[in-house]
C-alpha positions in Angstrom: 31.7 6.0 -16.5 34.4 5.4 -13.9 33.8 5.5 -10.2 33.5 8.9 -8.6 35.0 10.4 -5.4 31.5 10.5 -4.0 29.9 8.0 -1.7 26.6 6.9 -3.2 23.6 5.7 -1.2 20.4 4.1 -2.7 17.5 4.4 -0.3 13.8 3.9 -0.4 11.0 1.8 1.3 11.1 -2.0 1.4 10.1 -3.7 -1.8 10.9 -0.6 -4.0 13.7 -2.3 -6.1 16.9 -1.0 -4.4 18.8 -4.3 -4.7 18.4 -4.7 -8.4 19.2 -1.1 -9.1 22.3 -1.3 -7.0 23.7 -4.2 -8.9 23.3 -2.4 -12.2 24.9 0.8 -10.9 27.8 -1.1 -9.4 28.5 -2.7 -12.8 28.6 0.7 -14.4 30.8 2.4 -11.8 33.1 -0.4 -10.8 31.3 -0.4 -7.4 31.1 -2.4 -4.3 27.9 -2.5 -2.2 27.6 -1.9 1.5 24.5 -3.1 3.5 22.3 -0.2 4.7 19.8 -2.4 6.5 19.9 -2.8 10.2 18.7 -6.5 10.2 20.6 -7.9 7.2 23.8 -7.9 9.4 22.4 -11.0 11.1 23.3 -14.6 10.1 20.3 -16.8 9.6 17.8 -14.0 9.0 17.7 -14.4 5.2 14.1 -14.7 3.9 12.4 -12.3 6.3 14.9 -9.5 5.7 14.9 -10.1 1.9 18.7 -10.5 2.0 20.4 -10.6 -1.4 21.3 -14.1 -2.6 24.7 -15.1 -4.0 23.2 -15.5 -7.5 21.6 -12.0 -7.2 25.0 -10.4 -6.4 26.2 -11.3 -9.9 29.8 -11.2 -8.7 29.6 -7.7 -7.2 31.4 -7.6 -3.8 29.0 -7.0 -0.9 29.9 -5.9 2.6 28.3 -6.0 6.1 26.0 -8.9 5.5 26.0 -11.8 7.9 28.5 -10.3 10.2 26.6 -10.8 13.5 25.2 -13.9 15.2 21.4 -13.7 15.9 22.1 -13.3 19.6 24.4 -10.3 19.2 23.4 -6.7 19.7 24.1 -4.1 17.0 24.0 -0.3 17.4 24.0 2.5 15.0 27.3 3.7 16.4 28.9 0.4 15.6 27.4 0.5 12.2 28.7 4.0 11.6 32.3 3.0 12.6 32.3 -0.2 10.6 30.9 1.3 7.4 33.3 4.3 7.5 36.2 1.8 7.7 34.6 -0.1 4.8 34.3 3.0 2.7 37.9 3.9 3.2 39.0 0.3 2.2 36.8 0.4 -1.0 38.1 3.8 -2.0 41.7 2.7 -1.4 41.0 -0.1 -4.0 39.8 2.6 -6.4 36.3 1.2 -6.3 33.0 3.0 -5.9 31.3 2.6 -2.5 27.5 2.2 -2.8 25.4 2.0 0.4 22.1 0.3 -0.2 19.2 -0.1 2.3 16.2 1.3 4.0 17.4 2.1 7.5 17.5 5.9 7.3 19.2 6.7 10.6 22.0 4.2 9.9 22.8 5.6 6.5 22.5 9.2 7.7 24.8 8.5 10.6 27.6 7.4 8.1 27.2 10.3 5.6 26.8 13.1 8.2 28.7 14.1 11.3 26.7 12.1 13.8 28.4 11.7 17.1 27.4 9.0 19.6 28.5 9.1 23.3 29.0 5.4 23.3 32.0 6.0 21.1 33.5 8.1 23.8 34.6 5.2 26.0 37.8 4.2 27.7 37.8 1.0 29.9 40.8 2.1 31.9 39.2 5.5 32.8 35.9 3.8 33.6 37.6 1.3 35.9 39.4 4.1 37.7 36.2 5.9 38.3 34.5 2.7 39.5 37.4 2.1 42.0 37.1 5.7 43.2 33.3 5.1 43.7 34.1 2.2 46.1 36.2 4.4 48.4 34.6 6.2 51.4 32.8 9.2 50.2 33.6 8.3 46.6 30.1 8.8 45.3 29.8 12.2 46.8 33.2 13.3 45.5 32.3 12.1 42.0 29.0 13.8 42.0 30.5 17.1 43.2 33.1 16.8 40.4 30.3 16.3 37.9 28.5 19.4 39.3 31.6 21.5 38.6 32.4 20.0 35.2 29.0 19.4 33.8 26.2 21.1 35.8 23.6 20.4 33.1 24.2 16.6 33.3 24.4 16.7 37.1 20.9 18.2 37.3 19.5 15.2 35.3 21.4 12.5 37.2 20.5 11.4 40.7 23.6 11.1 43.0 22.7 7.5 43.6 22.6 6.6 39.9 26.2 5.5 39.9 26.2 4.1 36.4 25.1 7.3 34.7 27.3 9.4 37.1 30.4 7.4 36.0 29.4 7.5 32.3 29.0 11.3 32.4 32.5 11.7 33.9 34.0 9.2 31.5 32.8 11.2 28.5 34.4 14.3 29.9 37.7 12.5 30.6 37.8 10.9 27.1 36.6 13.8 25.0 37.3 16.9 27.1 33.7 17.9 26.5 30.4 17.4 28.3 27.8 15.0 26.9 25.8 17.8 25.4 28.9 19.4 23.9 30.0 16.1 22.5 26.7 15.6 20.7 25.9 19.3 19.9 25.5 20.0 16.2 25.8 16.3 15.4 24.2 15.3 12.1 24.3 18.7 10.4 27.5 18.7 8.5 28.3 16.1 5.7 31.1 13.7 6.5 31.5 12.7 2.8 30.9 14.2 -0.6 27.9 12.1 -1.4 24.8 11.5 -3.6 21.7 9.9 -2.1 19.4 8.3 -4.7 15.8 7.5 -3.6 13.2 5.2 -5.2 9.7 6.4 -5.0 6.4 4.5 -5.5 2.7 5.3 -5.2 1.5 4.1 -1.9 -1.1 1.7 -3.3 1.4 0.1 -5.6 4.0 -0.1 -2.9 1.5 -1.8 -0.5 0.5 -4.3 -3.2 4.2 -5.1 -3.7 4.6 -5.6 0.0 1.7 -7.9 0.3 3.0 -10.0 -2.6 6.5 -10.1 -1.2 5.3 -11.4 2.2 3.3 -14.2 0.4 6.4 -15.1 -1.6 8.5 -15.1 1.6 6.1 -17.6 3.1 6.4 -19.8 0.0 10.2 -19.6 0.2 10.2 -20.9 3.8 10.0 -17.9 6.1 7.9 -20.0 8.6 10.6 -22.7 8.7 13.4 -20.1 9.0 11.7 -18.4 12.0 10.9 -21.8 13.6 14.6 -22.8 13.3 15.6 -19.7 15.2 12.9 -20.3 17.8 13.9 -24.0 18.3 17.5 -22.9 18.7 16.5 -20.8 21.6 17.0 -17.4 19.9 14.5 -15.5 22.0 14.2 -12.0 23.4 17.1 -10.6 21.4 17.4 -7.6 19.0 17.5 -9.7 15.8 14.1 -11.5 16.2 12.3 -8.2 16.8 12.5 -7.7 13.0 9.2 -7.7 11.2 8.4 -11.2 10.0 10.0 -12.9 12.9 8.4 -11.2 15.8 4.9 -12.0 14.4 5.7 -15.6 13.8 7.1 -15.9 17.3 3.7 -14.8 18.5 2.3 -17.6 16.5 4.7 -20.1 18.0 3.7 -18.9 21.5 0.1 -19.6 20.6 -1.1 -16.0 20.6 -1.8 -15.8 16.9 -3.0 -18.2 14.2 -0.6 -18.5 11.2 -3.1 -16.6 9.1 -3.2 -13.8 11.7 0.6 -13.7 11.9 0.9 -13.4 8.1 -1.6 -10.5 7.9 0.2 -8.8 10.8 3.5 -9.1 8.9 1.9 -7.4 5.9 0.4 -4.7 8.1 3.6 -4.0 10.0 5.6 -3.9 6.8 3.3 -1.4 5.2 3.5 0.8 8.3 7.3 0.5 8.3 7.5 1.5 4.6 5.4 4.5 5.4 7.7 5.5 8.2 10.7 5.0 5.9 9.3 7.4 3.3 8.5 10.0 6.0 12.1 9.8 7.3 13.7 10.0 3.9 11.6 13.0 2.8 12.2 14.9 6.0 15.7 14.2 7.0 18.0 14.3 4.0 18.3 15.8 0.5 17.6 13.0 -2.0 17.5 12.8 -5.8 14.2 10.9 -6.3 13.4 8.5 -9.1 10.2 6.7 -10.0 10.7 3.1 -9.1 8.4 2.2 -12.0 10.9 3.6 -14.5 13.2 1.4 -16.6 16.4 0.5 -14.6 18.5 1.8 -17.5 16.8 5.2 -17.4 17.3 5.5 -13.7 21.0 4.6 -14.1 21.4 7.1 -16.8 19.8 9.7 -14.6 22.2 8.9 -11.7 25.2 9.1 -14.0 24.0 12.4 -15.4 23.8 13.9 -11.9 27.3 12.6 -11.1 28.6 14.1 -14.4 27.0 17.4 -13.5 28.7 17.4 -10.1 32.1 16.7 -11.8 31.6 19.5 -14.3 30.6 22.0 -11.6 33.7 21.0 -9.5 36.0 21.4 -12.5 34.7 24.9 -13.3 35.3 26.2 -9.8 
């Protein structure tokens, strides 16, 4: 089957088999894979994030892996913008975009009309407002302006909180809307014609897989990977708050034994997987498949859904 005009996403908890399934689906649909995991964007965080290896890619193009230094920050708004550009480029090459990962909010922000106020920025306007703030009576004038233009925000912002005051006025200048209006209704309407595929596992089996995976990560060198980051001075940044690194950092600080850190990694990963499943079941419409099923059968099921969509559209 050739690629479709849909954006496909494969979601599910950690250790459910998303990576292997995505490779097979990409082969069938002439697809390219986009990272849907918030932590796999970071260079040097390979073992602990279960990042796909070059061998595992089997020649399939992968995007948004290793695009950030461990010291960089990365927001959902930046992810949304970057992935939407990536989808357009892939579709322009007549390839099938397939987003794969477990960070539900990130994937949802791409597929639906999520709006983030940090997108509504203009450095020139911000600089002008900051200059006005410095003038005599500037803060009072700006606050009075906000009261007229956006009384709801003015009620929540103290007149002396100049950063928030300028930000609220900047949003109005850039978008012509208040902060609330800018975000209102965000996330409800689909941005793309899409199909979200989910992999489901019984909790006991999933937890057993997670425990085995953590043991395997330790065998593959997670301790050495985390220690390398630690010794390079990568501290107190977003990247090393990822599960697997933050617990080993506690070990390096002397707060946990290595055995305690490993058990905590397993515990935190199990809790994270539970939160992932809760998010996916409550936030978006997903076509679920049993992760135990044969990969070929799951692929056939996905292609059958896509074919049904195409037939329904052609009969309209």
